[in-house]
Backbone bond lengths (Angstrom), bond angles and torsions (degrees), N, CA, C in turn:
res aa  C-N    CA-C-N  psi(-1)  N-CA   C-N-CA  omega(-1)  CA-C   N-CA-C  phi
1 M - - - 1.449 - - 1.534 109.64 -
2 L 1.299 115.29 141.33 1.457 120.18 175.27 1.521 107.93 -94.73
3 R 1.318 114.95 103.35 1.464 120.32 -176.44 1.524 110.97 -130.48
4 I 1.326 113.82 141.90 1.461 120.77 171.84 1.516 106.43 -110.81
5 F 1.311 116.27 118.32 1.464 120.32 -178.81 1.524 109.21 -81.79
6 L 1.316 115.08 127.93 1.462 121.29 -173.66 1.523 113.08 -65.08
7 D 1.335 118.22 -30.86 1.462 119.47 -179.04 1.527 112.44 -70.08
8 T 1.344 117.60 -12.02 1.466 120.74 177.98 1.520 112.11 -94.27
9 L 1.345 117.42 -6.08 1.462 121.10 -177.56 1.522 111.12 -96.33
10 D 1.300 114.94 123.86 1.463 120.46 173.74 1.522 108.74 -95.03
11 E 1.312 115.81 164.58 1.461 121.89 175.29 1.529 108.27 -61.33
12 G 1.317 117.00 137.42 1.460 121.03 179.84 1.518 111.41 105.57
13 S 1.323 114.54 -159.23 1.453 120.81 -174.16 1.517 111.29 -100.83
14 S 1.335 115.67 142.92 1.460 120.63 176.37 1.522 109.78 -151.01
15 H 1.321 114.96 158.39 1.458 121.11 178.95 1.527 108.43 -103.37
16 V 1.339 116.15 136.40 1.460 121.32 -179.58 1.525 108.36 -131.79
17 D 1.334 116.72 127.76 1.455 122.36 172.19 1.517 107.93 -107.77
18 L 1.322 117.06 126.99 1.459 122.07 179.60 1.517 109.89 -121.76
19 T 1.317 115.75 146.29 1.463 122.39 176.51 1.515 107.93 -137.63
20 T 1.327 115.97 139.42 1.462 120.31 176.89 1.518 109.01 -145.66
21 E 1.298 115.38 163.58 1.459 121.05 176.63 1.527 109.23 -73.50
22 A 1.299 116.21 149.05 1.467 121.33 -179.26 1.521 112.02 -64.21
23 D 1.327 117.33 -26.37 1.467 120.43 -179.33 1.522 112.14 -57.20
24 D 1.336 117.41 -28.13 1.460 121.07 -179.06 1.530 112.34 -68.87
25 L 1.335 117.38 -19.25 1.463 120.84 -174.76 1.524 113.75 -118.31
26 T 1.314 119.62 7.34 1.463 121.23 -172.17 1.527 114.47 -73.59
27 S 1.292 119.27 -18.94 1.459 121.16 -179.64 1.527 109.90 -58.93
28 G 1.328 116.38 125.08 1.457 120.98 178.63 1.512 114.54 97.94
29 F 1.329 118.30 -12.66 1.460 120.85 178.82 1.522 108.39 -86.51
30 E 1.332 116.05 105.41 1.455 121.52 -179.88 1.521 109.03 -107.34
31 G 1.315 115.87 143.78 1.455 120.08 178.87 1.511 112.98 78.73
32 G 1.304 117.42 18.82 1.456 120.97 179.29 1.512 110.68 176.66
33 Y 1.321 115.46 -173.40 1.456 120.30 178.07 1.520 109.20 -152.42
34 L 1.320 114.96 160.69 1.456 121.46 -179.27 1.516 109.77 -92.89
35 L 1.320 115.08 146.10 1.454 121.23 173.91 1.523 108.48 -99.65
36 S 1.301 117.12 138.65 1.462 120.96 178.62 1.517 108.95 -75.37
37 P 1.279 118.64 157.38 1.456 128.18 -8.83 1.530 112.03 -92.21
38 V 1.317 115.09 162.45 1.456 122.09 172.14 1.521 105.67 -94.51
39 K 1.328 116.30 126.81 1.470 120.20 -176.21 1.521 110.29 -118.28
40 A 1.318 114.97 137.38 1.462 121.09 176.84 1.523 108.49 -126.71
41 S 1.317 115.85 132.45 1.458 122.53 175.03 1.527 106.71 -117.36
42 L 1.335 115.75 112.68 1.462 120.49 -168.54 1.517 112.95 -126.52
43 E 1.314 114.70 147.16 1.456 122.43 167.99 1.518 106.66 -106.86
44 V 1.315 116.60 126.30 1.457 121.77 -177.15 1.522 108.06 -117.87
45 N 1.324 115.62 124.79 1.456 121.28 179.57 1.531 108.04 -118.33
46 R 1.325 115.78 114.63 1.466 120.98 -178.91 1.525 109.29 -108.78
47 T 1.325 114.50 120.89 1.455 121.79 177.25 1.521 107.57 -130.63
48 G 1.332 116.37 105.21 1.462 120.21 -178.01 1.515 110.23 62.33
49 N 1.333 116.30 -123.05 1.460 119.66 -179.31 1.531 112.57 -97.88
50 E 1.319 117.23 10.62 1.460 121.26 178.22 1.526 109.94 -107.99
51 I 1.329 115.46 132.57 1.463 121.05 177.90 1.519 107.69 -126.14
52 I 1.330 115.52 122.20 1.462 121.48 178.65 1.530 107.96 -107.60
53 V 1.334 115.65 124.79 1.456 121.97 -178.69 1.526 107.94 -116.24
54 T 1.335 116.50 122.39 1.463 121.82 176.19 1.521 108.21 -132.56
55 G 1.305 116.00 153.57 1.457 119.69 178.44 1.514 111.00 155.93
56 T 1.334 115.08 -157.06 1.457 120.70 -179.42 1.518 109.93 -133.74
57 V 1.321 114.25 153.31 1.459 121.76 173.78 1.524 106.43 -125.92
58 S 1.332 116.11 138.15 1.459 119.47 -178.49 1.523 110.87 -135.76
59 V 1.323 114.26 148.24 1.460 121.70 179.41 1.519 107.79 -160.28
60 R 1.299 115.52 159.13 1.458 121.27 173.67 1.525 108.13 -104.77
61 A 1.335 115.55 133.74 1.461 120.98 -179.68 1.523 109.13 -118.68
62 V 1.316 116.40 140.92 1.452 121.81 173.36 1.527 106.72 -99.54
63 V 1.333 116.06 119.87 1.462 121.22 -178.67 1.526 109.38 -128.11
64 E 1.309 115.20 164.96 1.456 121.80 -178.89 1.522 109.62 -101.08
65 C 1.325 116.05 131.34 1.461 121.43 178.79 1.532 109.29 -64.51
66 A 1.310 115.82 135.73 1.467 121.03 -177.66 1.530 112.21 -73.11
67 R 1.334 118.49 -17.05 1.469 120.88 -179.14 1.529 113.26 -100.39
68 C 1.351 117.38 -48.38 1.464 119.71 -173.88 1.527 113.35 -105.95
69 L 1.318 117.71 -6.86 1.467 124.89 177.15 1.531 113.76 68.14
70 D 1.331 118.26 10.52 1.463 120.85 174.02 1.521 109.46 -78.57
71 E 1.328 115.77 146.44 1.463 119.70 175.28 1.517 109.13 -82.48
72 F 1.331 115.75 145.77 1.458 121.03 175.48 1.519 108.64 -148.53
73 V 1.328 115.17 162.12 1.463 121.25 -177.35 1.522 109.03 -94.14
74 L 1.322 114.49 131.42 1.455 122.50 179.41 1.524 107.73 -117.70
75 E 1.319 117.14 124.98 1.461 121.83 178.15 1.529 108.37 -83.56
76 L 1.319 116.73 123.84 1.464 121.69 178.76 1.517 109.50 -113.91
77 E 1.311 116.85 130.84 1.459 122.14 174.49 1.515 107.62 -139.72
78 S 1.323 114.90 122.86 1.461 119.77 -174.63 1.522 110.45 -125.89
79 P 1.328 116.45 141.64 1.462 118.51 173.36 1.528 110.12 -75.85
80 L 1.307 115.72 148.51 1.468 122.09 174.64 1.520 107.99 -121.72
81 D 1.304 116.70 131.82 1.461 123.49 175.36 1.517 107.04 -141.22
82 M 1.326 116.16 110.29 1.459 120.40 -177.66 1.522 109.87 -136.10
83 V 1.321 114.32 148.50 1.464 120.98 175.09 1.527 107.25 -124.26
84 F 1.319 115.17 124.94 1.463 121.27 178.12 1.518 108.22 -111.82
85 L 1.322 116.33 142.20 1.459 121.99 176.81 1.516 107.49 -122.66
86 L 1.335 116.28 115.32 1.463 121.98 -176.41 1.519 111.47 -83.66
87 G 1.318 115.07 138.78 1.464 120.97 173.79 1.500 113.78 57.26
88 S 1.337 116.66 40.42 1.458 119.85 -173.55 1.514 113.88 -91.06
89 G 1.321 116.91 3.17 1.465 119.13 -178.81 1.508 112.48 87.41
90 A 1.344 116.40 18.32 1.465 119.88 -178.13 1.518 111.35 -63.07
91 S 1.316 117.14 -37.94 1.462 119.38 -176.31 1.530 111.82 -71.41
92 T 1.313 117.98 -24.50 1.462 120.83 -179.60 1.519 112.28 -97.88
93 G 1.337 116.59 -9.29 1.461 120.12 -178.68 1.514 111.81 74.35
94 A 1.327 117.99 21.96 1.462 121.79 -176.84 1.530 112.21 -70.24
95 L 1.332 117.02 -30.57 1.459 119.69 -179.24 1.519 109.89 -116.94
96 P 1.312 117.64 146.90 1.459 119.45 177.30 1.528 110.41 -68.99
97 E 1.333 116.08 151.13 1.456 120.37 178.20 1.520 109.54 -70.72
98 R 1.332 115.01 141.57 1.456 121.36 177.20 1.526 107.91 -116.20
99 E 1.308 115.35 136.04 1.455 119.61 -178.67 1.523 109.79 -64.78
100 G 1.321 115.58 132.90 1.457 120.72 177.23 1.512 114.66 85.20
101 V 1.314 118.59 -4.14 1.457 121.95 179.33 1.524 108.52 -111.77
102 I 1.321 115.47 128.02 1.456 120.85 179.98 1.520 107.97 -100.53
103 D 1.321 115.39 115.57 1.467 120.31 179.39 1.519 109.83 -80.62
104 V 1.334 115.56 132.85 1.460 122.17 -178.26 1.520 107.85 -123.65
105 P 1.330 118.06 129.91 1.465 119.88 178.77 1.530 111.24 -61.30
106 S 1.312 115.92 151.26 1.469 120.18 -178.79 1.522 112.15 -66.12
107 T 1.327 118.31 -17.16 1.465 121.33 179.30 1.524 113.02 -87.22
108 A 1.328 117.81 -2.18 1.469 121.47 -178.01 1.523 110.78 -65.76
109 T 1.313 115.53 145.05 1.467 120.81 177.78 1.527 111.77 -106.88
110 Y 1.331 117.44 -11.00 1.458 120.44 -179.53 1.531 110.28 -152.41
111 L 1.334 114.55 163.06 1.461 122.52 172.39 1.520 106.79 -105.50
112 D 1.319 117.43 123.33 1.458 121.58 -179.34 1.524 108.78 -96.10
113 L 1.336 116.27 116.20 1.459 122.09 -178.24 1.528 112.63 -98.67
114 T 1.322 117.04 3.71 1.462 121.77 -171.67 1.525 112.65 -60.31
115 D 1.321 118.82 -51.99 1.469 121.32 -176.61 1.525 112.37 -63.69
116 E 1.318 116.68 -43.18 1.463 120.08 179.84 1.522 110.78 -66.49
117 T 1.332 116.57 -36.94 1.458 120.85 178.38 1.523 110.44 -66.29
118 R 1.324 117.14 -45.77 1.465 121.51 178.28 1.528 109.91 -58.00
119 S 1.316 117.13 -45.96 1.469 121.05 -179.17 1.522 111.75 -62.47
120 S 1.321 116.76 -42.20 1.468 119.34 -178.51 1.522 111.55 -68.09
121 L 1.331 117.86 -30.81 1.463 120.61 178.03 1.535 111.38 -77.79
122 L 1.322 117.40 -37.55 1.465 120.89 179.39 1.525 111.54 -60.62
123 V 1.313 116.56 -36.48 1.461 120.93 -179.38 1.531 110.99 -64.43
124 L 1.323 116.94 -27.81 1.463 120.90 -178.00 1.526 113.80 -77.94
125 L 1.326 116.79 -18.98 1.461 119.13 -178.35 1.526 110.09 -69.80
126 P 1.335 117.80 126.19 1.464 119.09 178.45 1.528 111.04 -69.03
127 L 1.320 116.90 149.92 1.455 121.11 178.54 1.526 110.84 -65.75
128 K 1.320 116.71 -37.93 1.462 122.30 177.67 1.523 108.23 -128.11
129 P 1.329 116.35 84.59 1.471 118.47 -178.25 1.521 111.48 -67.32
130 L 1.329 115.80 140.40 1.459 121.84 178.04 1.522 108.87 -119.45
131 C 1.340 115.50 136.74 1.460 120.16 179.99 1.528 110.29 -65.36
132 R 1.317 115.86 -29.01 1.469 122.24 174.12 1.529 107.04 -160.47
133 P 1.317 118.04 155.80 1.472 119.79 -174.99 1.529 113.62 -61.00
134 D 1.328 118.00 -30.88 1.461 120.40 -177.89 1.530 112.43 -100.79
135 C 1.318 117.86 30.44 1.463 122.32 179.45 1.534 109.46 -59.37
136 H 1.343 116.56 129.21 1.461 121.66 -177.81 1.523 112.87 -87.62
137 G 1.325 117.72 -12.87 1.456 120.79 176.45 1.519 113.30 76.72
138 L 1.337 114.25 -155.63 1.464 122.12 -178.38 1.522 110.28 -108.64
139 C 1.331 116.28 150.43 1.459 120.89 173.13 1.526 107.53 -67.20
140 P 1.327 118.20 129.22 1.467 119.76 -178.36 1.534 113.32 -69.24
141 K 1.334 117.30 -15.65 1.468 119.85 -179.36 1.522 112.46 -93.16
142 C 1.352 116.96 -50.51 1.466 118.85 -173.33 1.523 113.48 -109.96
143 G 1.331 118.06 -13.27 1.460 120.79 177.46 1.512 115.16 84.83
144 T 1.320 118.64 9.15 1.464 122.19 178.66 1.526 109.46 -66.42
145 N 1.329 115.77 137.74 1.462 120.77 175.14 1.522 107.66 -72.78
146 L 1.324 117.30 110.69 1.462 122.25 -175.67 1.525 113.38 -73.36
147 N 1.332 118.40 -8.03 1.457 121.44 173.51 1.530 110.50 -76.47
148 K 1.331 116.88 -24.85 1.458 121.66 -176.07 1.523 112.33 -96.20
149 G 1.299 117.55 -13.38 1.460 121.03 179.84 1.506 110.98 160.31
150 M 1.319 114.31 166.08 1.458 120.68 -179.84 1.525 109.33 -83.80
151 C 1.306 115.41 155.61 1.461 120.88 176.96 1.528 108.66 -103.34
152 S 1.301 117.08 174.51 1.467 121.23 -178.26 1.528 112.26 -97.84
153 C 1.292 117.31 12.92 1.463 120.75 179.47 1.519 110.67 -69.83
154 S 1.314 115.77 151.87 1.450 121.58 177.52 1.520 109.82 -63.64
155 K 1.312 115.29 135.05 1.465 119.66 -179.54 1.523 111.81 -81.45
156 E 1.341 115.85 -18.49 1.453 119.92 -179.19 1.525 108.81 -76.28
157 D 1.290 114.97 119.65 1.455 120.42 -179.79 1.526 107.83 -101.93
158 V 1.319 116.32 101.41 1.462 121.42 -175.89 1.521 108.93 -101.69
159 D 1.305 115.00 127.00 1.458 121.56 176.57 1.521 107.43 -102.67
160 S 1.309 117.58 111.75 1.469 122.06 -174.26 1.524 113.03 -62.68
161 R 1.286 118.62 -16.43 1.471 120.67 179.47 1.528 111.31 -67.22
162 W 1.323 117.44 -20.04 1.454 121.47 -178.56 1.538 112.67 -95.84
163 D 1.323 118.01 1.26 1.465 120.87 -176.99 1.531 112.81 -59.09
164 A 1.293 117.90 -43.00 1.474 121.12 -179.40 1.523 110.39 -61.94
165 L 1.323 117.91 -40.92 1.461 121.48 178.82 1.524 110.32 -67.78
166 K 1.324 117.10 -37.11 1.458 121.41 178.88 1.530 110.00 -64.11
167 R 1.330 117.22 -43.36 1.473 120.78 177.70 1.532 110.70 -64.35
168 F 1.329 117.24 -39.43 1.468 121.43 178.15 1.528 110.09 -60.84
169 K 1.315 116.73 -43.01 1.464 121.81 -179.08 1.526 109.81 -65.53
170 E 1.321 117.84 -39.58 1.475 120.59 -179.97 1.518 111.67 -67.00
171 N 1.319 118.01 -29.67 1.466 121.91 -179.21 1.517 113.36 -80.75
172 L 1.307 118.54 -8.68 1.479 120.69 179.99 1.488 112.49 -75.13
């Protein structure tokens, strides 16, 4: 879990480095998995009951290429920007919710960054990851990975639906 313990935070600005196992963030990662460790480098600014957390989180993910189906490592680095408000009455509903502000009960002992970190990393995953921009994919006939070599399949792609038109053209 990526947590900042409140008893370690003094008033003002401080730097916090956090590390956690990838297992804590794997929920929602489909078509791949994260490699440990997940690292966060954060600047934390505490002013009264407001805590502003900014920085970056980085991890390596193993994903499957959408063309050739080979696994490859993708480096993910995401910015984090969060605002926490301590003891704001969130649990009682005394104050209206504000977009971008995370309300934390006054009895909390830590700030949990896990969900926000997972969300920021998920957004970085491409919908169709490619092992390289010029990936040749698989042969549609035999399934050979064309990045590793050519196959012996015929290169002529004949669509039998056009045979009648081809015969008509030959008879002209």
